[in-house]
C-alpha positions as CSV (number, residue, x, y, z in Angstrom):
1,M,194.1,-86.1,60.6
2,S,194.4,-89.9,60.3
3,S,194.3,-91.7,57.0
4,R,192.7,-94.6,59.0
5,S,189.5,-95.9,57.4
6,L,186.2,-95.2,59.5
7,P,185.1,-98.1,61.7
8,N,182.6,-100.6,60.1
9,E,180.6,-102.2,63.0
10,Y,179.0,-101.2,66.1
11,P,180.2,-103.8,68.6
12,D,177.5,-106.2,70.1
13,S,174.9,-104.9,67.8
14,A,173.0,-105.6,64.7
15,M,173.1,-101.8,63.7
16,N,174.0,-101.3,60.1
17,D,176.4,-98.3,59.1
18,S,173.6,-96.1,58.3
19,E,172.0,-96.6,61.6
20,R,175.3,-96.3,63.2
21,Q,176.0,-93.0,61.6
22,Q,172.6,-91.7,62.5
23,Q,173.0,-92.7,66.0
24,F,176.4,-91.1,66.2
25,L,175.0,-87.8,64.7
26,R,172.2,-87.7,67.1
27,N,174.7,-88.1,69.9
28,L,176.8,-85.4,68.7
29,A,174.1,-83.0,68.1
30,T,173.0,-83.2,71.7
31,V,176.6,-82.6,73.1
32,Y,178.2,-80.4,70.5
33,G,177.8,-77.2,72.2
34,E,179.1,-78.5,75.5
35,A,182.1,-80.2,73.8
36,Y,182.8,-76.9,72.0
37,A,182.7,-75.0,75.2
38,S,185.0,-77.6,76.8
39,A,187.6,-76.9,73.9
40,L,187.1,-73.1,74.1
41,V,187.7,-72.8,77.8
42,I,191.1,-74.8,77.3
43,V,192.3,-73.1,74.1
44,G,191.0,-69.6,74.9
45,N,189.9,-68.4,71.5
46,R,187.3,-69.2,69.0
47,T,189.6,-69.9,65.9
48,D,191.6,-72.2,67.7
49,A,188.3,-73.8,69.3
50,D,186.9,-74.4,65.7
51,D,190.1,-76.2,64.7
52,V,189.8,-78.3,67.8
53,I,186.3,-79.1,67.7
54,Q,186.9,-80.4,64.1
55,E,189.5,-82.6,65.4
56,V,187.3,-83.8,68.3
57,C,184.4,-84.8,65.9
58,V,186.8,-86.9,63.9
59,V,188.2,-88.5,67.0
60,L,184.7,-89.1,68.4
61,W,183.7,-90.9,65.1
62,L,187.0,-93.0,65.0
63,K,186.5,-94.0,68.6
64,F,182.7,-94.6,68.4
65,D,183.1,-98.3,68.5
66,E,184.7,-97.8,72.0
67,F,181.8,-96.0,73.2
68,E,179.7,-98.2,75.4
69,P,175.9,-97.7,74.6
70,G,174.0,-97.0,77.7
71,T,176.7,-94.9,79.3
72,N,177.0,-91.1,79.3
73,F,177.9,-89.9,75.8
74,R,178.2,-86.3,77.0
75,K,180.8,-87.1,79.6
76,W,182.8,-89.4,77.2
77,A,182.7,-86.7,74.4
78,C,183.6,-83.9,76.6
79,S,186.5,-85.9,78.1
80,I,187.7,-86.5,74.6
81,A,187.3,-82.7,73.6
82,F,189.2,-81.9,76.7
83,N,192.1,-84.0,75.9
84,V,192.3,-83.0,72.2
85,A,192.1,-79.3,73.4
86,K,195.0,-80.0,76.0
87,N,197.1,-81.7,73.3
88,F,196.6,-78.6,71.0
89,V,197.6,-76.2,73.7
90,R,200.6,-78.4,74.6
91,K,201.7,-78.2,70.9
92,K,201.1,-74.5,70.8
93,R,202.9,-74.0,74.2
94,R,206.1,-75.4,72.6
95,R,205.8,-72.4,70.5
96,N,204.5,-69.7,72.9
97,F,203.7,-69.4,76.4
98,G,200.7,-71.4,77.8
99,L,199.0,-72.6,80.8
100,S,200.2,-75.7,82.7
101,D,198.3,-79.1,82.6
102,Y,197.3,-78.5,86.2
103,A,195.7,-75.1,85.4
104,L,193.9,-76.5,82.1
105,S,192.7,-79.4,84.4
106,R,191.4,-77.0,86.9
107,I,189.6,-74.9,84.4
108,E,187.9,-77.8,82.9
109,Q,187.0,-79.1,86.3
110,I,185.3,-75.7,87.0
111,R,183.4,-75.6,83.6
112,R,182.3,-79.1,84.1
113,G,180.9,-78.3,87.7
114,G,179.1,-75.3,86.2
115,A,177.6,-77.4,83.5
116,E,176.5,-79.9,86.0
117,L,174.9,-77.2,88.2
118,F,173.2,-75.8,85.3
119,E,171.8,-79.2,84.4
120,L,170.5,-79.8,88.1
121,R,169.1,-76.4,88.2
122,Q,167.2,-77.1,84.9
123,E,165.7,-80.3,86.3
124,V,164.6,-78.7,89.3
125,L,163.0,-75.8,87.3
126,E,161.2,-78.3,85.3
127,K,159.7,-79.6,88.6
128,C,159.0,-76.3,89.7
129,V,157.0,-75.4,86.6
130,A,155.1,-78.6,86.9
131,K,153.8,-77.2,90.5
132,L,152.3,-74.1,88.8
133,S,148.6,-74.0,87.8
134,E,147.8,-74.9,84.3
135,T,146.9,-71.3,83.4
136,D,150.2,-70.2,84.8
137,R,152.2,-72.8,82.7
138,Q,150.2,-71.8,79.7
139,F,151.1,-68.2,80.4
140,L,154.9,-69.0,80.6
141,D,154.6,-71.1,77.4
142,E,153.2,-68.1,75.6
143,C,155.8,-65.8,76.9
144,Y,158.8,-68.1,76.3
145,N,157.7,-70.7,73.5
146,E,155.5,-68.9,71.3
147,S,157.5,-65.8,70.9
148,H,154.6,-63.4,71.6
149,S,155.8,-59.8,72.5
150,V,154.5,-58.6,75.8
151,A,152.5,-55.9,74.1
152,A,150.8,-58.5,71.7
153,M,150.0,-60.8,74.8
154,A,148.6,-57.7,76.7
155,R,146.3,-56.9,73.7
156,S,145.0,-60.4,73.2
157,R,144.2,-60.6,77.0
158,R,142.7,-57.1,76.9
159,T,144.9,-55.8,79.7
160,S,148.0,-53.6,80.3
161,V,151.5,-54.3,79.3
162,N,152.4,-53.6,83.0
163,T,149.9,-56.2,84.2
164,V,151.6,-58.7,81.9
165,Y,155.0,-57.8,83.1
166,A,153.9,-57.9,86.8
167,R,152.5,-61.4,86.5
168,L,155.6,-62.6,84.5
169,N,157.9,-61.2,87.3
170,R,155.7,-62.7,90.0
171,L,156.1,-66.2,88.2
172,R,159.8,-65.7,87.9
173,R,160.2,-64.8,91.4
174,W,158.2,-67.8,92.5
175,L,160.2,-70.1,90.3
176,S,163.5,-68.7,91.5
177,D,162.4,-69.2,95.1
178,C,161.1,-72.7,94.4
179,V,164.5,-73.8,92.7
180,S,166.6,-72.1,95.6
181,R,164.4,-73.9,98.2
182,T,164.7,-77.2,96.5
183,L,168.3,-77.1,96.0
184,E,168.8,-76.0,99.5
185,K,166.8,-79.0,100.7
186,G,169.1,-81.2,98.6
187,G,166.9,-82.0,95.5
């Protein structure tokens, strides 16, 4: 770790240190899991990924002044995580056998593509859910967001567990088809 002091000002902004720290922490919280996944894919085990993500957080904070507000913080943070992880592997490779930079880049490219596809599918799924009737949306909300067991839902609706499962499966199938059709059409 560097003994360098932390940056004091957010460029081109009247943001004070406390506001800047809060903004950084909000941004970090939204991308932490993906940055960790980026590091884990490259280093290959959780112990090393834990070490790398600590260094990534420090680097992100030290370079936060370089981040341009309005640009994609997720991509910026994940590229830093990739580079920190790659450097970690390089250092480790000097001591042991490891993957080439090319292989590491390809692995990260595949992970990033998977993350982007997941993000796109999430957006499409939200649009498909919006097409459902209000009662179907409420039913799904009960199933997934309110943590009701299927048995409890069946009791509250005075119906059988099989009926609840059948409706849930019908909605899942419809949503899956909707997402697939939408993606095939190109969005």
